[in-house]
C-alpha positions as CSV (number, residue, x, y, z in Angstrom):
1,X,-22.0,17.1,30.4
2,X,-26.1,15.6,29.9
3,X,-27.7,13.0,27.9
4,X,-26.6,14.2,24.5
5,X,-23.6,12.5,23.1
6,X,-22.5,16.0,21.0
7,X,-22.6,19.4,21.7
8,X,-20.7,21.5,18.8
9,X,-23.0,24.8,18.6
10,X,-19.8,27.3,18.5
11,X,-16.3,26.8,16.9
12,X,-15.2,28.6,19.9
13,X,-16.5,27.2,23.2
14,X,-14.5,26.1,25.5
15,X,-13.3,22.7,24.0
16,X,-14.8,19.7,26.6
17,X,-14.2,16.1,24.7
18,X,-12.5,15.5,21.4
19,X,-11.4,12.9,19.5
20,X,-7.6,11.9,18.5
21,X,-6.2,9.1,16.0
22,X,-2.6,9.0,17.6
23,X,-0.1,7.9,14.4
24,X,1.2,4.6,14.1
25,X,2.2,1.5,12.4
26,X,0.6,3.3,9.1
27,X,3.6,6.0,8.1
28,X,6.0,3.2,7.8
29,X,3.6,1.4,5.6
30,X,4.3,4.5,3.1
31,X,6.9,3.9,0.0
32,X,7.9,5.6,-2.6
33,X,5.9,4.1,-4.9
34,X,3.0,4.8,-2.9
35,X,3.2,8.1,-0.9
36,X,1.2,10.0,-3.7
37,X,-1.7,7.9,-3.9
38,X,-1.7,7.4,-0.2
39,X,-2.0,11.6,-0.2
40,X,1.3,11.7,0.8
41,X,4.2,14.3,-0.1
42,X,6.5,12.8,2.2
43,X,7.4,10.0,4.6
44,X,6.9,11.0,8.1
45,X,9.5,10.0,10.7
46,X,7.2,7.8,12.7
47,X,9.0,8.5,16.5
48,X,9.0,11.8,16.0
49,X,5.1,12.0,15.3
50,X,4.3,10.8,17.9
51,X,5.6,12.7,20.2
52,X,4.3,15.9,18.7
53,X,1.1,14.6,18.5
54,X,1.1,13.1,22.5
55,X,2.5,16.9,23.0
56,X,-1.0,18.6,21.2
57,X,-2.8,16.1,23.4
58,X,-1.3,16.5,26.5
59,X,-1.7,20.5,26.0
60,X,-5.5,19.5,25.1
61,X,-5.5,17.4,28.7
62,X,-4.1,20.3,30.4
63,X,-6.7,23.2,29.1
64,X,-9.7,21.1,30.6
65,X,-10.4,18.6,27.5
66,X,-11.3,14.6,27.2
67,X,-9.1,13.4,24.9
68,X,-10.6,10.8,23.1
69,X,-8.9,7.7,20.9
70,X,-10.3,6.7,17.6
71,X,-9.0,3.2,17.3
72,X,-9.8,2.6,21.5
73,X,-13.6,4.4,20.6
74,X,-14.0,1.7,18.2
75,X,-11.8,-1.1,19.5
76,X,-15.1,-0.7,22.5
77,X,-17.9,-1.1,19.9
78,X,-17.1,-4.0,18.0
79,X,-16.5,-5.9,21.7
80,X,-19.4,-7.7,20.7
81,X,-18.1,-11.1,17.9
82,X,-21.4,-10.5,15.6
83,X,-20.9,-6.4,15.6
84,X,-17.4,-7.5,15.3
85,X,-18.1,-9.8,12.0
86,X,-20.2,-7.4,10.2
87,X,-17.7,-4.7,10.8
88,X,-14.3,-6.8,9.1
89,X,-17.2,-8.3,6.2
90,X,-18.0,-4.3,5.7
91,X,-13.7,-3.0,5.9
92,X,-13.2,-6.0,3.2
93,X,-16.0,-4.8,1.0
94,X,-14.7,-1.7,1.2
95,X,-11.4,-2.1,0.7
96,X,-12.8,-3.7,-2.7
97,X,-11.8,-7.3,-0.9
98,X,-14.8,-9.1,-1.2
99,X,-15.7,-11.9,-3.5
100,X,-11.8,-12.5,-4.7
101,X,-9.5,-15.5,-3.7
102,X,-7.9,-13.9,-0.7
103,X,-11.3,-12.3,1.2
104,X,-11.3,-15.2,3.6
105,X,-8.5,-15.1,4.9
106,X,-8.2,-12.0,5.5
107,X,-11.3,-12.6,6.8
108,X,-9.9,-15.4,9.1
109,X,-6.3,-13.2,9.7
110,X,-8.4,-10.5,11.4
111,X,-11.1,-12.5,13.2
112,X,-7.8,-14.3,14.4
113,X,-6.7,-11.4,16.4
114,X,-7.9,-9.1,19.7
115,X,-10.3,-6.8,18.9
116,X,-8.4,-3.8,19.3
117,X,-5.4,-5.2,17.7
118,X,-7.5,-5.9,15.0
119,X,-8.6,-1.9,14.9
120,X,-5.1,-1.2,14.8
121,X,-3.7,-4.0,11.9
122,X,-6.9,-2.4,9.8
123,X,-5.2,1.0,9.9
124,X,-2.1,0.7,9.5
125,X,-3.1,-2.3,7.0
126,X,-2.0,-5.8,6.1
127,X,1.1,-6.5,4.3
128,X,0.5,-9.9,1.3
129,X,3.7,-11.8,3.9
130,X,0.9,-11.9,7.2
131,X,-1.4,-13.8,5.7
132,X,-1.4,-17.3,4.4
133,X,-3.6,-17.9,1.3
134,X,-4.3,-21.3,0.7
135,X,-3.6,-21.4,-2.8
136,X,-0.9,-19.9,-2.5
137,X,1.6,-22.2,-4.8
138,X,-0.9,-21.1,-7.7
139,X,-1.9,-17.3,-7.9
140,X,-4.5,-16.1,-10.1
141,X,-4.7,-13.3,-12.1
142,X,-6.6,-11.4,-10.1
143,X,-4.5,-11.6,-7.5
144,X,-1.8,-10.3,-9.2
145,X,-3.4,-6.8,-11.0
146,X,-5.8,-6.3,-8.9
147,X,-5.1,-5.8,-5.4
148,X,-4.7,-2.5,-1.9
149,X,-8.0,-1.5,-2.2
150,X,-9.0,0.2,-5.5
151,X,-5.0,0.3,-6.9
152,X,-4.0,-2.0,-10.0
153,X,-0.5,-3.2,-9.2
154,X,2.2,-5.7,-10.3
155,X,2.2,-9.0,-8.5
156,X,4.9,-7.3,-6.0
157,X,2.9,-5.2,-4.4
158,X,2.8,-5.7,-0.6
159,X,0.0,-5.1,0.8
160,X,-3.8,-6.9,0.4
161,X,-5.5,-3.5,2.6
162,X,-3.8,-0.5,2.6
163,X,-2.2,1.5,5.3
164,X,-4.3,4.5,6.4
165,X,-2.6,6.8,7.4
166,X,-4.4,10.6,7.0
167,X,-6.5,8.8,9.7
168,X,-4.6,11.0,12.2
169,X,-6.3,14.1,10.7
170,X,-9.1,13.2,13.0
171,X,-11.4,16.0,11.9
172,X,-12.2,14.8,8.3
173,X,-13.6,11.7,8.0
174,X,-16.9,12.9,10.9
175,X,-18.2,16.5,11.8
176,X,-19.8,17.3,14.9
177,X,-23.3,19.9,14.2
178,X,-25.0,20.4,16.9
179,X,-25.8,17.9,18.6
180,X,-25.5,15.6,15.3
181,X,-22.6,14.8,12.9
182,X,-21.8,13.9,9.3
183,X,-20.0,10.4,8.9
184,X,-18.1,11.8,5.8
185,X,-18.0,10.4,2.3
186,X,-14.4,10.7,1.4
187,X,-13.3,12.7,-1.7
188,X,-10.4,9.9,-2.9
189,X,-10.0,6.6,-2.3
190,X,-7.1,6.5,0.1
191,X,-9.4,7.8,2.8
192,X,-13.3,6.1,2.1
193,X,-12.3,3.4,4.7
194,X,-11.7,5.8,8.1
195,X,-15.4,6.8,8.3
196,X,-16.6,3.2,8.6
197,X,-15.2,3.0,12.0
198,X,-17.2,6.2,13.2
199,X,-20.3,4.3,12.1
200,X,-20.0,1.9,14.0
201,X,-19.0,3.6,17.4
202,X,-22.1,6.1,17.0
203,X,-24.4,3.2,16.8
204,X,-22.2,0.7,19.3
205,X,-20.5,2.2,21.6
206,X,-21.6,2.9,24.7
207,X,-20.3,6.7,24.6
208,X,-23.3,7.6,21.8
209,X,-25.0,3.8,21.4
210,X,-29.0,4.9,22.1
211,X,-28.1,9.1,22.8
212,X,-30.0,9.4,19.9
213,X,-27.4,11.2,17.5
214,X,-28.6,12.8,14.2
215,X,-26.5,11.7,11.3
216,X,-26.6,14.8,9.2
217,X,-24.5,13.0,6.3
218,X,-23.8,9.4,5.6
219,X,-20.9,8.2,4.1
220,X,-23.4,6.5,1.9
221,X,-24.5,9.4,-0.2
222,X,-23.4,10.3,-3.1
223,X,-21.1,13.0,-2.8
224,X,-18.0,14.0,-1.4
225,X,-17.5,16.3,1.6
226,X,-14.8,16.3,5.2
227,X,-14.3,17.8,7.8
228,X,-12.0,20.4,7.3
229,X,-14.6,22.3,5.3
230,X,-17.1,21.9,8.1
231,X,-17.4,25.0,10.7
232,X,-19.1,26.7,12.9
233,X,-19.5,30.2,13.3
234,X,-22.3,30.3,16.1
235,X,-25.3,28.3,16.8
236,X,-27.1,29.4,13.5
237,X,-24.4,29.2,11.3
238,X,-22.7,26.6,9.4
239,X,-20.0,27.5,7.1
240,X,-19.2,25.0,4.5
241,X,-16.0,25.1,2.0
242,X,-16.8,24.0,-2.0
243,X,-13.4,22.6,-2.2
244,X,-11.3,20.5,-3.9
245,X,-13.2,17.7,-1.4
246,X,-16.3,18.6,-0.7
247,X,-18.6,19.2,-3.8
248,X,-21.9,21.0,-4.2
249,X,-24.2,18.3,-3.9
250,X,-23.2,17.4,-0.3
251,X,-23.9,20.9,0.9
252,X,-27.1,21.5,-0.5
253,X,-28.2,17.4,1.3
254,X,-26.2,18.7,4.3
255,X,-28.5,22.2,3.9
256,X,-31.5,20.3,3.6
257,X,-31.4,18.8,7.0
258,X,-29.5,21.0,9.5
259,X,-32.1,23.8,8.4
260,X,-35.3,21.5,9.0
261,X,-33.9,19.8,12.0
262,X,-30.7,20.8,13.4
263,X,-31.6,24.6,15.1
264,X,-29.9,26.2,12.0
265,X,-30.9,29.4,10.3
266,X,-28.8,29.5,7.6
267,X,-25.5,27.7,5.5
268,X,-22.7,29.5,3.7
269,X,-20.9,27.8,0.9
270,X,-17.3,29.0,0.3
271,X,-15.8,28.4,-2.0
272,X,-12.1,28.0,-2.6
273,X,-9.6,27.6,-5.4
274,X,-9.5,23.8,-5.9
275,X,-5.7,22.7,-5.7
276,X,-3.8,20.3,-2.7
277,X,-2.5,23.2,-0.8
278,X,-5.8,24.7,-0.3
279,X,-8.1,21.4,0.1
280,X,-9.9,22.7,2.5
281,X,-11.3,25.3,4.3
282,X,-9.6,25.0,7.3
283,X,-6.6,25.5,5.6
284,X,-7.7,28.9,4.6
285,X,-10.0,30.6,7.1
286,X,-10.9,29.8,10.6
287,X,-12.9,31.8,13.4
288,X,-10.6,32.0,16.4
289,X,-12.3,34.4,18.8
290,X,-16.0,36.3,18.9
291,X,-14.9,38.8,16.3
292,X,-11.9,37.2,15.5
293,X,-10.6,35.1,12.0
294,X,-7.5,33.5,10.8
295,X,-7.7,33.9,6.8
296,X,-4.6,33.3,3.8
297,X,-5.6,36.2,1.4
298,X,-4.9,35.0,-1.3
299,X,-8.7,33.3,-1.7
300,X,-10.3,37.1,-2.2
301,X,-9.2,38.8,-4.7
302,X,-7.5,42.5,-4.2
303,X,-11.3,43.8,-3.5
304,X,-12.1,41.1,-0.4
305,X,-14.1,39.1,-3.1
306,X,-14.9,35.5,-3.9
307,X,-18.0,33.4,-4.5
308,X,-20.3,33.0,-1.2
309,X,-23.3,31.7,-1.5
310,X,-25.9,31.8,1.6
311,X,-28.1,28.9,1.6
312,X,-31.6,29.6,4.0
313,X,-35.1,28.5,4.1
314,X,-37.4,30.6,2.0
315,X,-41.5,31.3,3.0
316,X,-42.8,28.7,1.1
317,X,-40.2,26.2,2.9
318,X,-37.6,25.5,0.6
319,X,-33.9,26.2,0.2
320,X,-33.0,29.2,-1.1
321,X,-29.7,30.6,-2.4
322,X,-28.2,34.1,-2.7
323,X,-24.8,34.2,-4.0
324,X,-22.8,37.5,-2.2
325,X,-18.4,38.1,-3.1
326,X,-17.6,40.2,-0.6
327,X,-16.0,37.9,2.4
328,X,-15.7,40.6,5.3
329,X,-19.3,41.7,4.8
330,X,-20.9,38.1,4.7
331,X,-19.3,36.8,8.3
332,X,-19.9,40.5,9.9
333,X,-23.3,40.3,8.6
334,X,-23.8,36.0,10.0
335,X,-22.3,36.3,13.4
336,X,-23.6,39.7,14.1
337,X,-20.5,42.1,14.3
338,X,-19.6,45.3,12.6
339,X,-15.5,44.6,14.2
340,X,-14.7,41.6,12.9
341,X,-10.3,41.4,11.9
342,X,-9.3,38.9,9.3
343,X,-6.0,38.5,10.5
344,X,-3.7,37.4,7.3
345,X,-1.8,34.0,7.7
346,X,2.4,35.3,7.3
347,X,0.6,39.0,7.3
348,X,1.7,41.4,4.4
349,X,4.9,39.7,3.2
350,X,4.0,37.4,0.7
351,X,6.6,34.9,0.7
352,X,5.3,34.4,4.8
353,X,2.3,33.9,3.8
354,X,2.6,31.5,1.0
355,X,5.2,29.2,3.4
356,X,3.2,29.4,6.2
357,X,-0.2,28.4,4.9
358,X,1.5,25.2,3.3
359,X,2.7,24.7,6.8
360,X,-0.8,25.2,7.9
361,X,-0.1,28.4,9.7
362,X,-4.3,29.0,8.8
363,X,-5.6,25.5,10.7
364,X,-5.8,26.7,14.2
365,X,-7.7,25.1,16.6
366,X,-9.7,27.3,19.2
367,X,-9.6,26.0,22.8
368,X,-11.7,28.8,23.8
369,X,-12.4,32.2,22.4
370,X,-9.7,34.0,21.6
371,X,-7.2,30.6,22.5
372,X,-5.4,29.1,19.8
373,X,-3.2,26.0,19.5
374,X,-1.3,26.2,16.4
375,X,2.1,24.8,15.5
376,X,5.2,26.5,16.3
377,X,7.3,27.5,12.9
378,X,4.2,29.5,12.1
379,X,6.1,32.3,13.5
380,X,4.9,35.4,11.4
381,X,1.6,33.9,12.1
382,X,1.3,33.6,15.6
383,X,3.1,36.7,16.4
384,X,0.5,38.5,14.6
385,X,-2.2,36.5,16.4
386,X,-0.7,37.9,19.6
387,X,-0.3,40.8,18.5
388,X,-4.4,41.4,17.9
389,X,-5.2,39.8,21.8
390,X,-5.5,36.1,21.1
391,X,-3.5,33.4,23.2
392,X,-1.0,30.7,20.8
393,X,-0.9,27.9,22.8
394,X,2.1,26.3,19.9
395,X,3.1,22.8,19.7
396,X,6.1,21.3,17.6
397,X,4.4,19.9,13.7
398,X,7.9,18.9,11.9
399,X,6.5,15.5,11.6
400,X,2.6,16.1,11.6
401,X,2.8,18.7,8.9
402,X,4.1,16.4,6.4
403,X,1.4,15.0,5.9
404,X,-0.7,18.8,5.0
405,X,-2.6,19.4,8.1
406,X,-2.5,21.2,11.4
407,X,-3.7,21.4,14.6
408,X,-7.6,21.5,13.6
409,X,-7.1,18.9,11.4
410,X,-5.8,16.5,14.2
411,X,-9.0,17.1,16.2
412,X,-12.8,15.7,15.7
413,X,-14.3,18.0,19.1
414,X,-17.9,16.3,20.6
415,X,-18.2,18.3,23.0
416,X,-17.9,22.2,23.7
417,X,-19.2,24.4,26.2
418,X,-21.7,26.9,25.0
419,X,-21.1,31.0,24.6
């Protein structure tokens, strides 16, 4: 690696460094009452989820990737007491806890912890019975009705700081593009705090500090964008899903930066249905080889059409937008190949297609051209890829998949070899 901290110029270059988050106590702090607001459909069994995640990380290491963990990177950024203090103030503000009676007690509690322990505690959530409030014998109305971030709840709500169980989907809160990153404004309040760790990592962790990493989009911007919607289709094309969680304003803002400063020639915005099942572009379309993509067929009509917008710089230096409809034709044009293959999730079986898309059959992580990591449960899609010359490396995902995300969702590549 050279002096650059980040190098992502394709979706398929050999993976050399990746950020993961090993799930922890935050999963055990999900309850039936909070499950929906925390964006989960079920409560994973933590021990098995950790075993599955460890198998995933082990496979990536065996294939030559340096695996970095989000909590450790964050702790490495916060060793300076003044920086740690600022971070705690920022996290309390982001959690809607600033200027409340409990704020100083939470501040003192978090600052009393060893730095890595503090990071894991913030991620796991802070229960009310863990913090002693000086005025606990005279509870105020605000303490009864406002708790756990932006939620309104009854006085028996158990958290002062909500858990962050979606953190193991490390793709979403930040995404590497070229030599820079988007530090993302997440769509739902349950995930908004996740990218704050990355803001501090880029500024203060020795691996990134002083490397002048461009930030193409900041978490404080107005519109939401998530990394599951961001894909690099070669050094000249950034593809972004116009989805439930990524808004048009964010795409335009990112396009302005990467077209002018990032070396990209075009940004392809693809509109996908706005639903929980199809939350990001990488749940319905991923690049897995020089000329191969997995695709969930239902994002197109019978003629292969969908809404696609190609953003580029015009001769006058302004952004111009071209509307297109045929997915296959657009991919052929932007990657410069006529032999593109779209491999349908679940093959030609409609029921298998819908089942395996729900179980992240399209959410494949390419670790080299034509080499992908997938969940073992999606056997129809996996067999189809193998029949088309793709090396498929399977990992278990029975518990991890309960959070609605697969191997690509669980990984934030920061360094790939160029192809």
